[in-house]
Each structure stands twice: as C-alpha cells, then as structure tokens.
C-alpha positions in Angstrom: -11.9 -11.7 -10.8 -11.6 -10.2 -6.9 -13.8 -7.7 -5.3 -12.4 -5.2 -2.7 -13.8 -2.8 -0.7 -10.9 0.1 0.3 -10.9 2.0 3.3 -10.0 6.0 3.2 -7.1 5.5 4.3 -5.5 2.5 2.6 -6.8 5.1 -0.5 -4.7 8.0 0.7 -2.0 5.4 1.2 -2.0 4.0 -2.1 -1.6 7.3 -4.4 1.1 9.3 -4.0 3.6 8.2 -7.3 6.1 7.5 -4.1 4.3 5.0 -1.9 5.1 1.9 -1.4 1.7 0.8 -2.2 1.6 2.8 -5.5 1.3 -0.4 -7.8 -2.1 -1.7 -5.8 -3.6 1.4 -6.9 -2.0 0.7 -10.2 -3.2 -2.6 -10.3 -7.1 -1.2 -9.6 -5.9 1.1 -12.5 -5.3 -1.6 -14.8 -8.1 -4.7 -13.3 -6.6 -6.4 -11.5 -9.3 -6.2 -9.3 -13.2 -4.8 -8.9 -13.3 -2.2 -6.2 -16.7 -2.4 -4.5 -17.7 1.2 -3.3 -21.2 3.0 -2.4 -22.5 6.5 -2.5 -21.3 6.8 1.1 -18.1 5.6 0.6 -17.8 7.7 -2.5 -18.5 10.6 -0.3 -15.9 10.4 2.3 -12.8 9.4 -0.5 -14.3 13.3 -1.7 -14.6 14.9 1.4 -10.7 13.4 3.0 -9.2 13.9 -0.5 -10.1 17.3 0.3 -8.6 17.8 3.1 -5.5 16.6 3.1 -4.6 17.5 -0.5 -7.5 20.0 -2.3 -10.8 19.2 -3.9 -9.2 19.0 -7.4 -7.0 15.9 -6.8 -10.5 14.4 -5.0 -12.2 15.1 -7.7 -9.1 14.0 -10.3 -9.2 10.8 -8.4 -12.7 10.6 -7.7 -13.4 10.1 -10.8 -11.0 8.0 -12.1 -12.6 5.8 -9.8 -15.9 6.5 -10.9 -14.9 6.3 -14.8 -13.6 3.1 -14.5 -14.5 -0.4 -15.7 -13.0 -2.1 -12.5 -16.4 -0.6 -10.2 -19.2 -2.0 -9.4 -21.7 0.0 -7.6 -24.1 -0.7 -4.7 -26.4 1.0 -2.5 -27.1 -0.7 0.5 -30.8 -0.5 2.3 -29.9 -2.1 5.7 -26.8 -1.2 7.9 -25.6 -3.9 9.6 -23.7 -1.8 12.2 -20.8 -4.7 13.1 -19.1 -2.6 14.3 -19.6 -0.6 17.6 -16.0 0.9 18.7 -16.6 3.2 15.3 -20.1 3.7 13.3 -18.6 4.8 10.5 -16.8 2.5 9.3 -19.5 -0.3 9.1 -20.1 1.5 5.3 -16.7 0.0 4.6 -18.3 -3.3 5.9 -22.3 -3.4 4.1 -20.4 -2.1 1.2 -18.1 -5.4 1.3 -21.4 -7.4 2.1 -23.5 -6.5 -0.3 -20.8 -6.5 -2.7 -19.4 -10.1 -1.0 -16.4 -9.1 -1.4 -13.7 -10.9 -1.2 -12.4 -8.8 1.7 -11.3 -5.5 2.6 -8.8 -3.2 2.7 -7.6 -1.8 5.7 -5.5 -1.6 8.7 -7.8 0.6 11.2 -7.8 -0.8 14.1 -11.9 -0.9 14.4 -12.5 -3.9 12.1 -10.8 -6.4 14.1 -13.9 -7.1 15.2 -15.1 -8.8 12.5 -13.1 -12.0 12.9 -14.8 -12.8 15.8 -18.4 -13.0 14.0 -19.1 -15.1 12.1 -22.2 -14.3 10.2 -22.2 -12.4 8.3 -18.5 -13.0 7.4 -16.5 -10.6 6.0 -12.5 -10.8 5.5 -9.6 -8.0 6.4 -7.0 -8.1 5.2 -4.3 -4.9 5.5 -2.7 -2.7 2.6 0.3 -4.9 3.3 -1.0 -8.5 2.4 -3.0 -6.8 -0.3 0.0 -5.2 -1.5 1.7 -8.7 -1.5 -1.5 -10.7 -3.3 -1.4 -8.1 -6.6 3.0 -8.2 -6.9 
C-alpha cells in the first residue's frame, strides 16, 4: 500500500465529478492508496474547500476523509522548514516525512526544491503522474 500526501490544490482538482483526475479520488475511496494527513492539512482542506465551494461541501469531503479506513493521521512535532519560498507548504512536507510517505502529490513549483535535498528525502509526484500510476 502506498502512503501519499496530497496538497490542497490537487485535492480540489480530484473531487469534481467531471474532472479528469476524479479517478484518483475514487481510488482513494476504494483503498488503492493510503492518504496521510495531519491536523494542519485537514484544517487547510476545510478552509480552502469552504472558500472555493461552500461549507457544506467542505464538511462532506473532509468528513469522508476522516471516516475513511484508508487514512493515517500524524501530528508532526518537528518542523523541517524545507520550503522557504512558501512556508505554508511545509505542513505537507512535515507530514510526508513523519509518515514515511512514498510521495507528495503536488503541482506547486515550490515543492521542486525538495529534489535538491538529500536528507530527509521527500519525493514529489505531479497530479498527472499520480493519476497515471493508478490506471
């Protein structure tokens, strides 16, 4: 089972019924990978989904994530601060490190800096790449 951290923008693109990335969301619901989350990540999911869609939709999506048997929750106590250009992205990095995740799914250019950091090693995969691995 692959352990995966998904950044908020990718999650937003996976959820719509007509999205080409919808199969990635359905793969999560079917247990084809384990989603690794932290309280900070869940808070951001809720905040951004509420902002972009509405509070009811956000509660339904976050609720589905929290009730899923294919979720592992982590509470990183140490902050690695590997992404200086956008420190807010570090919540995903910290969770991935603590979870020993296989990769973070993100199309955010700020995550590219992780390619040049050898320790702790954090792999990043684009949403397209991730979707292709699920087919």
